C-alpha positions as CSV (number, residue, x, y, z in Angstrom):
1,X,-3.8,7.1,14.3
2,X,-0.1,6.3,14.5
3,X,2.1,8.5,12.4
4,X,5.2,6.6,11.2
5,X,7.2,6.1,8.0
6,X,6.1,3.6,5.5
7,X,8.7,1.0,6.6
8,X,7.4,1.1,10.2
9,X,3.8,1.0,9.0
10,X,4.4,-2.1,7.0
11,X,6.0,-3.7,10.0
12,X,3.1,-2.9,12.1
13,X,0.8,-4.4,9.4
14,X,2.8,-7.6,9.4
15,X,2.5,-7.9,13.2
16,X,-1.2,-7.3,13.1
17,X,-0.8,-4.1,15.1
18,X,-3.1,-2.0,12.8
19,X,-6.4,-2.3,11.1
20,X,-5.3,-0.4,7.9
21,X,-2.4,1.6,6.6
22,X,-2.1,4.7,4.5
23,X,1.4,4.8,2.9
24,X,3.4,5.8,-0.2
25,X,5.7,3.1,-1.4
26,X,3.9,1.2,-4.3
27,X,6.5,-1.4,-4.8
28,X,6.7,-2.3,-1.2
29,X,3.0,-2.2,-0.8
30,X,2.5,-4.7,-3.8
31,X,5.1,-7.0,-2.1
32,X,3.0,-7.1,1.1
33,X,-0.1,-7.7,-1.0
34,X,1.5,-10.7,-2.5
35,X,2.5,-11.9,0.9
36,X,-1.2,-11.8,2.0
37,X,-0.6,-9.1,4.6
38,X,-2.4,-6.3,2.9
39,X,-5.8,-6.3,1.2
40,X,-7.9,-3.9,-0.8
41,X,-5.0,-1.7,-1.7
42,X,-6.4,1.5,-3.4
43,X,-4.7,4.7,-4.5
44,X,-6.3,7.7,-2.6
45,X,-4.2,10.8,-3.3
46,X,-1.0,11.9,-4.9
47,X,1.5,14.7,-5.0
48,X,5.1,14.9,-6.1
49,X,8.6,14.6,-4.7
50,X,11.0,17.4,-5.2
51,X,14.5,18.3,-4.5
52,X,15.0,21.2,-2.1
53,X,18.2,22.9,-1.3
54,X,20.1,26.1,-0.6
55,X,19.4,29.1,-2.8
56,X,23.1,29.3,-3.8
57,X,22.7,25.8,-5.3
58,X,26.4,24.8,-5.3
59,X,25.8,21.6,-7.2
60,X,23.8,23.2,-10.0
61,X,20.7,21.1,-9.4
62,X,18.5,23.9,-11.1
63,X,20.1,23.0,-14.5
64,X,19.3,19.3,-14.2
65,X,16.9,17.8,-16.7
66,X,16.0,14.8,-14.7
67,X,16.2,13.7,-11.0
68,X,19.1,11.3,-11.7
69,X,21.2,14.1,-13.2
70,X,20.4,16.3,-10.1
71,X,21.5,13.5,-7.7
72,X,24.7,12.9,-9.7
73,X,25.6,16.6,-9.6
74,X,25.1,16.5,-5.8
75,X,27.3,13.5,-5.5
76,X,30.1,14.7,-7.8
77,X,30.3,18.1,-6.2
78,X,30.4,16.6,-2.7
79,X,27.5,18.9,-1.6
80,X,25.6,18.3,1.6
81,X,22.7,16.0,1.3
82,X,20.2,15.1,4.2
83,X,18.5,11.7,3.9
84,X,15.8,10.6,6.2
85,X,17.4,7.2,6.4
86,X,14.4,5.7,8.0
87,X,13.0,3.3,5.4
88,X,10.1,5.6,4.7
89,X,8.5,5.9,1.3
90,X,10.5,9.1,0.7
91,X,13.7,7.3,1.7
92,X,12.9,4.4,-0.5
93,X,12.4,6.7,-3.5
94,X,15.7,8.4,-2.8
95,X,17.5,5.0,-2.7
96,X,15.9,4.0,-6.0
97,X,17.4,7.0,-7.6
98,X,20.9,6.4,-6.2
99,X,20.6,2.7,-7.2
100,X,19.7,3.7,-10.8
101,X,22.9,5.6,-11.0
102,X,25.0,2.8,-9.4
103,X,26.1,5.3,-6.7
104,X,26.6,4.6,-3.0
105,X,25.8,8.1,-1.5
106,X,27.7,7.2,1.6
107,X,30.9,7.7,-0.5
108,X,30.1,11.4,-0.3
109,X,31.5,12.5,3.1
110,X,28.7,15.3,3.1
111,X,25.9,12.8,2.8
112,X,24.2,12.2,6.2
113,X,21.1,10.5,7.5
114,X,18.9,12.1,10.1
115,X,16.7,9.1,11.1
116,X,14.0,11.7,11.4
117,X,10.6,12.4,9.8
118,X,10.3,14.6,6.8
119,X,9.6,17.9,8.8
120,X,12.5,17.5,11.0
121,X,14.8,16.4,8.1
122,X,13.8,19.6,6.2
123,X,14.7,21.7,9.3
124,X,18.1,20.0,9.6
125,X,18.8,20.4,5.9
126,X,17.8,24.1,6.2
127,X,20.3,24.6,9.1
128,X,23.1,22.8,7.3
129,X,22.2,24.2,3.9
130,X,21.9,20.7,2.5
131,X,19.9,19.2,-0.4
132,X,17.2,16.8,0.4
133,X,14.4,14.9,-1.4
134,X,11.0,15.8,0.1
135,X,7.4,15.5,-0.6
136,X,5.6,18.6,-1.8
137,X,3.1,18.8,1.0
138,X,5.6,18.7,3.9
139,X,7.9,21.2,2.1
140,X,5.0,23.7,1.7
141,X,3.8,23.4,5.3
142,X,7.1,23.4,7.1
143,X,7.7,27.0,8.2
144,X,10.9,29.2,8.2
145,X,12.9,27.0,5.9
146,X,16.0,28.5,4.2
147,X,15.6,26.2,1.2
148,X,14.2,26.5,-2.2
149,X,12.6,24.2,-4.7
150,X,15.4,23.4,-7.1
151,X,14.1,20.5,-9.1
152,X,10.6,19.1,-9.7
153,X,9.4,16.9,-12.4
154,X,5.9,15.4,-12.1
155,X,6.3,12.5,-14.5
156,X,9.3,10.9,-12.7
157,X,8.6,12.1,-9.1
158,X,4.9,11.2,-8.7
159,X,4.2,10.4,-5.0
160,X,1.2,8.1,-4.8
161,X,-0.6,7.5,-1.4
162,X,-2.6,4.3,-1.1
163,X,-4.8,2.9,1.6
164,X,-4.8,-0.9,2.4
165,X,-6.6,-2.9,4.9
166,X,-4.8,-5.6,6.9
167,X,-5.7,-9.2,6.3
168,X,-7.9,-10.2,9.3
169,X,-6.4,-13.8,9.1
170,X,-3.2,-12.3,10.7
171,X,-4.9,-11.4,14.0
172,X,-8.3,-11.7,15.6
173,X,-7.7,-8.1,16.9
174,X,-8.0,-6.6,13.4
175,X,-11.1,-4.6,12.8
176,X,-11.5,-5.3,9.1
177,X,-15.2,-4.3,9.0
178,X,-14.5,-0.7,9.9
179,X,-11.3,-0.6,7.9
180,X,-13.4,-1.4,4.8
181,X,-15.9,1.3,5.9
182,X,-13.0,3.9,6.1
183,X,-11.8,2.8,2.6
184,X,-15.3,3.3,1.2
185,X,-15.4,6.8,2.7
186,X,-11.9,7.8,1.4
187,X,-12.9,6.8,-2.2
188,X,-16.2,8.7,-2.0
189,X,-16.7,11.9,-4.0
190,X,-17.0,13.8,-0.7
191,X,-13.6,12.6,0.7
192,X,-11.9,13.1,-2.7
193,X,-13.2,16.8,-2.8
194,X,-11.8,17.4,0.7
195,X,-8.4,16.0,-0.5
196,X,-8.5,18.2,-3.5
197,X,-9.1,21.4,-1.4
198,X,-7.0,20.4,1.5
199,X,-4.7,23.4,2.5
200,X,-6.4,25.7,0.1
201,X,-5.5,29.4,0.9
202,X,-2.6,28.2,3.0
203,X,-0.1,27.5,0.3
204,X,1.5,29.7,-2.4
205,X,-0.7,30.3,-5.5
206,X,-0.3,27.7,-8.1
207,X,0.5,24.9,-5.6
208,X,-1.7,22.1,-4.4
209,X,-0.9,19.9,-1.4
210,X,-2.6,16.8,-2.7
211,X,-4.5,15.7,-5.8
212,X,-7.3,13.2,-5.5
213,X,-6.3,9.9,-7.0
214,X,-9.8,9.4,-8.6
215,X,-9.7,6.3,-10.8
216,X,-5.9,5.7,-10.7
């Protein structure tokens, strides 16, 4: 298993350096399906993105009614914002929100890119008391953060994880047979139950790290 952001995972897929990928950027994934790089794309699990930030909430994100309003408040107040900046699925979602507002976040001097994974980006945001967009699971499992959940809205911030095999026509090295067997397991009732219960007892009451995608 090679743990990288979605952008790097898709790059590996295109180069035939993986048998399958497990990522969370539906639009990009569909693009690679159309290109004939990915096959058998199947939703496996989901959780949600959320906006975390300092308890003092200088931008007033808690009062926002939608993620676009929250981002606009952060930009207009010049508050610190930590972006992964790594072409991951989370970074892609962040860019979509900025683009929907026709805002270039780099015009905010307090906006910065870490170039790191989600856990490290959360730690940096905590140290600098910055806002950041994160997935629920990483936020709940990253310890000693001085950040709070300030905005979450399931309908707009759904975070869907899908498994895709790599087209074996790309490279003779690709083990398509076993990749399909793994997909069959991940969609089985046994695996979906494991996903539903993953982290049970280790997260605050009322929270769930992942939901099985079921028939999505």
